[in-house]
N, C-alpha and C positions, 0 to 999 in steps of 0.2 A: 464568664463575658464571651459574649457569642464571639465566634470565629468566622471566617472570610477567605476563601469565596461558598456560596450558598446558592443553593438552590431555590428558587423560588416559586411563591402561587402565581396562579393567573391574576393579575396585577392592573388597574387601571388609575392613572394618576389624571386629575382635574382640581380646578381651582372655580372658588364660590367664594363674591364678596371676599377677593383677597386672600384668604385660608386655601392653602393648600390641602387636598385630600388624597388618600388611596383606597380603593373599592379592592378589597380581596375576593374575587369572585370565587371562589373555592371555600372559603371561608364562609361567606355570603355578610362578610361584615367593610365596615366604611370606616375609616380609621383618620383622625384630623393629622399633619404632619408638616414638622418644622422646615425649612428649606435646607439645612443640614441635612436631614432624614431620606429628602428626595433625592440627593444629590448620593448617598449612598446606594440607594437603593438603586440607582442607575447604574453602578459600576459593581456590586459586590456579586454579582455573576461570574465577573470575569478576573477581578481582581484578590490578593489575600489583603488579611486584614493590616499587616504596615503597610503596604503600597498605600492602602485606603486613608491610612492616615495621614504620610507624607503627601500626599495628592493631594488631600484636598485643606490642611494646615493650611498650608500656603495662601488657601482661601480666604480662609474664615480668621484668619490669625494666629490661630492659638490650637494645643490639641485638647484642650479641654470641651472646647464646644465638641469635637468629634466624638470624646470618651464617653461624655454624656450621653450622647445620643444613642452611642452605641449598649448603655446601660437601657436606654428607651425601650431597644428593637430585640433586646436580649429577654424583657420582659414579654414582648409579644408572640416571640420564637416559642416562649415555654407553654404560653398559651395555643398554640398553633396556628397564629396569626402572621400571614407574610410569608413563611419561611417553611417549606416541605422539611420533613422528618430527614433523617444522615442515612442515602443508601451506604456511606463507607462504616458504618458501625455493625454494619452487617456482622453475624457472626460465623452463622451457618454451620458448616461440618469441617471447617479448618482445624489443622492441626499444627501445632509451634515448633513442628521441626521440617516443614513444607512451606518452601515461596509460596508469595502471594502475586498473582500473573493479573493483571488487570488488560484486558482484551478490550480496544476500542468499536464503539459499536457501530463503525462503516462497514464492517466485515457482514454484519446482518441489511444495513440499511441497502447497500449496494449490490443486492444478492440478484434486482431484475437487469442489473449492467454488469454482471460479471459472465463469464464464461460458465456454464455449468461444469466442465471440468476441473476449473478452479473451484469452485464454491464444493465441491463433493473433497478438492485437497484440503479447502480450510477447515472444513467440518473434522475431517479426521484428524489434523493436527491438532485440533481444539480438544477433542474428545480423549485423543490419548494422553495430552500435553495434562490434561484433567486428573491421569491415574497418579503423575508425580508431583503435582503442585494443586494449590487452592485456586483456581481459573475462573475470575467475575469476569461476567461478560453483559456490558449495557443495550437495553435493547430498546426502542420503542413500544408503545401500549399498542395494542390492535387486538380485532376482536377474536384472536384465537391463542392471547398471552395467557392463560392459564394452560392449556393444550402445550403450548413451547416449551413453559415451566417447567412442566413435568417433565417433557422430554429429555431436557437439557440437564437438571436434576438426576435424574436415572442415568444420564452419563457423564455426572461426577461434576457438570457446569454451574455456577452460580449466578441464574441470572438476575439485575438488578434491572426494574423497568421505568420509564421515563414518559411523558408525557410530549408530544413533539411541540404542542402550542407554547410552552412553558419559556422562561426564559431562565438558561442555567449554563452555567460553566461545565465545561467537560472535564475542569478536575473534579466536579462533585460528585461523582461517581465516582472517582479511584478509591481502593478501600482505604485503612490508614495501615500505616509500615508496609507499603507495598513494596515489592521488592524488584517490579518492572511494569515496563507498561509495551505489549504487544500491539502493531499496528499493523493488521494484514491485508487493510484497503488503504488507496490514498486518504490522506486525513484532511480534513473540513477545515474553511477557513479557521474556525474558533479554538480548533484541536492543534492546529501551528501555531496559532497565538499564546496557548498555554503551555505546550511544550519548548518554546523558546526561554522559557522562563522558570520551566520545570527542573526539577533535581532527583528525580526517578530514573535509572535509566531507562532507552526506549530503544527496542528493535524496533525497525522497520520494514517490512517485507517488501520486498521488491521484486514480482510476479512479471517475468521474460512476457508473457503472454498479453499483459495487460498493458505492455508498451508498444503495443501495433497502434496506437492512437498516440498522434500530436501534444494532445492534452494530457495523457498519461506522463511522457517523458518530460515535458515541462514541469509538471508537479512534483517529479523525478531530482529536474535541475535544480528546482527552488527549494527542495528541503535538503538538497548537500550544501545550501549557502549557509544553513541555519543548524547543523548538527554542533549540537557540543559532545565534548572527547568520552564524554558516556552516552552518546548515541551512538548507532551503527544501523547500518543495512545488510537485511539479509535476504541474499540474494537465490534464486531457486536454480538459476543457471549459472554454470561456470564462467559463460560469454558476456553476461549483462554488463559486467562492472569495465570491461575494456572500452565499452560506448563512453564512458564518463572519466575516462583516464585522464584527459587534459582539463577538465574542469574541476576537480577535485584536489587537493592540497596534497591530502595523504589517502592511498588509496587503501591503506588499513583500515578504511572506515567499511568496507566490503567482505562480508562474509560469507561463502557459497555452502547453503545448506540447503541439499533436495529436499523434497517431497518424498514419500516411501511408494515402493509400490508392493503391491499383494501377490508374489509368486506364487500364491497357493493358485491364485487364480489365472495371472498372467504364465503361460509358460507353455513350452511345445507342443502342438497338437498335431495330429495326423492331416497335413497338410491338403493332402488331394479329397478327402472329406470334407475337410471347410473350405475348398474352393467351390464342390459341388453344394453346399450349403447354400452359401453367399451368390451362387449364378439361381438356385431356387427364390431364394427370397429376394434379387433382383428383377426374376425374368429375364435374364441376361445369359444365353447359353456360351456367347462370345467370348465370355470369362474363362473359360475353359480351355479355347482354343490358343491363346498367346498369354507367354508371362505376364504377371498381374505386379505390377508396380504402387507401392504407393507414395503417398508426394503428402507431406505436412506444409504447407504455402507458408503459412505466418507473413502471408501479405494483404492488403484490403482485396476486395472483390474483384472489382475490377485487373490488377496487378495478377491477382490468382489467375483470370480468366485467360489474361495474356501470356501469362507462364505456360500453362498448358497448354495453350494452343502452339504455342513456338515448340516445346517437349512433344507432343505427338507429331508436327509435321518432320520433325527429326527422327523419329522414334516408330514409324510405323506399324513395328512388328509387335509392340506391347499396349496392353491392356492397363488403363491408369484407373486407380483408387483416389481423390483428395479424402484425407484424413481430418479434420478440426473440429474443433468447439465453440461455436460461436452462436452471437443473437438472433443473427439476421442470415437465416439458409436461402437464398435466394437463386441456386444453381440449379442448372438442367442438365439433367445425365443425357449420355447419348450411348453411342454405340459400344466407343471405347472407352469414355470418360465418364468414371461414376462420382458421385459425392455422399462419404458418408461423416454425417454432422451427428457430434456425440451431445446431445441436448437433453437425454433424460436419462433415468434410471435405468431404462429398459436400452437404451444405445449402451450406454456403459456397461449391461452386465452381456450385451452382442461382442463389444472390442474384442474379446480374447480369440475367438471365433474368427472373425473377420481379419485381426493381423497376424492367424497364423495362414491366410489364406495366401497372404505374400510372399512374393518369390523374393523382393527386394521393398527397400524403402528409402525415398528420398527425403532427408532434412535439414533446414538452414538454421544455423546459428547466428540470426539475427533478431534484431528487438521485435518481440510479436509473435515467435515462436513457442509452443508447448513442450518444457523438459518432460513435463509427467506423460506428453505421447512418446518423446524419443524413448524414455524409461521402459513404458510399457510393450513399447514394439521392441526392444531388444530382449526383453525378458521374456518374450514369444519365438525368440533365437532367428529373427529376421536379419538380414546382414543389410548394413544402410551406407548411404551416399550421401556423407554431409558437407554441404557447401554453406561458407559464410566466415566471418573473419577470421574465430581460432576454433582448433579443435576442442570438441567438448572434454571435459578434464573426466567428465562422468564414464565415457567408451573411449576415451583416447586410441585406444589398440584395439578397436573392436569397430574399426569403421575403415574406411575410405574418402577422405578430406579433399576439397577444390577450395579453393582461399579467394576470396574476394578482399577490396579495400572494404574499411568500417565506414558508416555512415551515422550520424546520432538522428539527423531530421532529411535529409537528401533524400532521393528513390535509389532505392536498391537494384540492383540490373543482376538477374540469375543470369549464372554462366551455363548456359542451355549448354551450349557444343561441349564443353569439359563435363558436364555431369551424363551428358548421351554417352561419351567415351568412355565413362568409370561404369556406366552400368552394363554397357555390352562386356567389358572387361570383366564384369563382374560376373555375368551370366554364360561368360565363355570359361569360367574356370570355377569347378561345382570344388574342388577342396578351398579354393579362398571362402566362397559361398557359409563352408560349413566352418571353417575357421572364423572367422568374423562373427557368423551366429554365435558360437562357443564361447567366443570372449565375452559379447555382450551379454549373454547370461550370467557371466561368470562378476562382472563389470558392477551388473544392477542387484546383486546377490545380497549386498549388506547395505540396502536402499530400504529402508524401514522408517513407519512412521514412529517407530521407538526409537530410533536412532536418532530420527529428526525432532524428537520429541526432547531427546538429552542433548543435544547439541545446542538445543537455545536457550536450556537452563544453565548450561556450561556457560554458555557466552553472556546472559545476565549475570551470574556469579562474576565473570572477569569485569563485565561492567560496572558492578557492585563495588570492586576493589580499585575502581580508580578515585580519584581524590575528587571533593565538590567543591566549585567555589559559588558560593552565594553571589546570586546576581542582585546589582546595586539598584533600589529602588527608584528610579530613573521617574524624572517628572514628566518625559517622554520615551514612551517606548519603540524601538524601531526592529523592522525586521527587513533586510538585506538580504536580495535572492537575484539570482540569472533568468533570465526567460527568454527563449526562442522568438524571435521576431518573423514569423511566416511570411509578411510582406517584402522586409529587407532582406530576409536569408539568413539574418545575423543573431549572435546569440548578445542580450544586452545587459544589463546591467541594472536593478531597479531599486526604489528601498520605499516603506511605507510606514505610516506614523500608527502604530496596533489600535485600534478602539473597537466598537461594535462593529462600521464598518471602515477596515483599513482604507486609510487615506494616501495616496501617490505624493513622495515628495522629491524634491531632485537630489541627484546623490550626492551633493558637494554640498548640500544642506545639512542633509542628514550626517554625511561626514561630522559638519560641524557641530551638532547637535550632539551626538555621541561624545567628541572628544571635548567637549564644555564641560561636561560633568566632573572631569577628574582633571581637567589643565584649567591656566589662565587665559583668558582671550589672546594675547599675546601669542602665545604659545600656539593654538590656534590660528591666529593670523600667518605666523609661519608660516603651517602645515600647509594652509589654503592655497596661500600665494607660491608654494612650491607645486601644487595638485592643477589649480586653477590656469597657472601662466598669466592671470592677470588680474594684478594688485586693487584694479576698479570693484573686479568680480567679488573676490575676497573679502573688500569693504563693505559691499551690500549685504553680502552675506551676513557679515559678523552683527552689521546694523539691525538686522534684522529682529536678532534674539537677544541682544544689548539694550 
């Protein structure tokens, strides 16, 4: 018998003279449908078989009608009608002794909104991971799908293509006997809904650079509330988790797994020669006249300009190079402040030479900064002044540190005076420069993509060994989450009834809906009266469900 969820063809439902029909636009056929079958098609893309039976049995009075319709749909499926072939049946070149890892499609779909440096890091991680596991990556079909497929298969990744316009469940593309799901990009609504009831271990990559926006921080905050005990966050920066410490009941859901550094490329070079090359490339001989300080901002454009204006005013004897990897590069260089945006492969290849031209660097351990840049600059032996909430574990002994209060959503105030003081001290003490540079080299020498991939596989193994509690197929499925309200400046709790379009519901009603699945109305009334502090409110909520 057919099993759900299933990926549907491009379908169009209509009614004529009281009879319901479904037009399969892919197969080119029109099939008469019962009301039961139409209801199944509405939910089969996001719900599994048992949930569909439990949900519709209440409406139609028995399970028999549902099972009878399943037989009918099974025959249509065997004829290639209504349902697409099952991508999870892909055998590929899988080996029984290797893990099966599914990478969510967001990492590919969000490339246009992902900084180049982060895209490169994710690509490197996936390809190295594919050397040790069977990696499946779902991708939307495009004009160059064949070219993309050939490129991925050469690198050991098994692509699964789907059409964007079709209705499908994110669960549909997950291979059978999958050992883990790796989400390298923020989850879509559909993925969040599925993962709430999924029983496969999930590692969600929390990229610090992506958290520069409030939207990304809210997405991470929302996901915190939905984590199960076999889900976890893998942060690429050691300081990221500190910002969520007051919002997560168990900080053990965070694991620090940095991206790798190619130390055969990022390594110390002749500083004088690199400075001359940079001076010629920028057409700015002034770079040779003063110490050159690299600044990784981790701030929005207007905040970066304000920060640089203050730094420049406090330190007129330095030249400045702002290093970032942004989608929008709207900065203009002047005599003392230049900007280097790593936005292409050519920029990436020039990075080692530019980093080696620096006399020192300034890096923030705040949400929005790129730890990849920190590691690559350190690999070039550049001494670093770090300001932020916490000393980076990565190079804790290889930097001078200036602390500022943590803030998840409030504006960051860079400590310009303290940074200036540390810079002057550093540049006046060559021995300290040399020591910090050497310790930075040693600190990042162990950061390879091979090590990153192995740590992810080890984490999946640990998560797989945790017991799984099957979720109860409730009549109403809910998602609880926290969200930062920009208007009020407060973190609020929210609840949603999960459907194709999640519907917000009062948080107290959501609690009642959840409790009623396993408790008596009297028990729920007692809890609600305690929460609401208003007996009338508790009664009104219960009346809406009973």
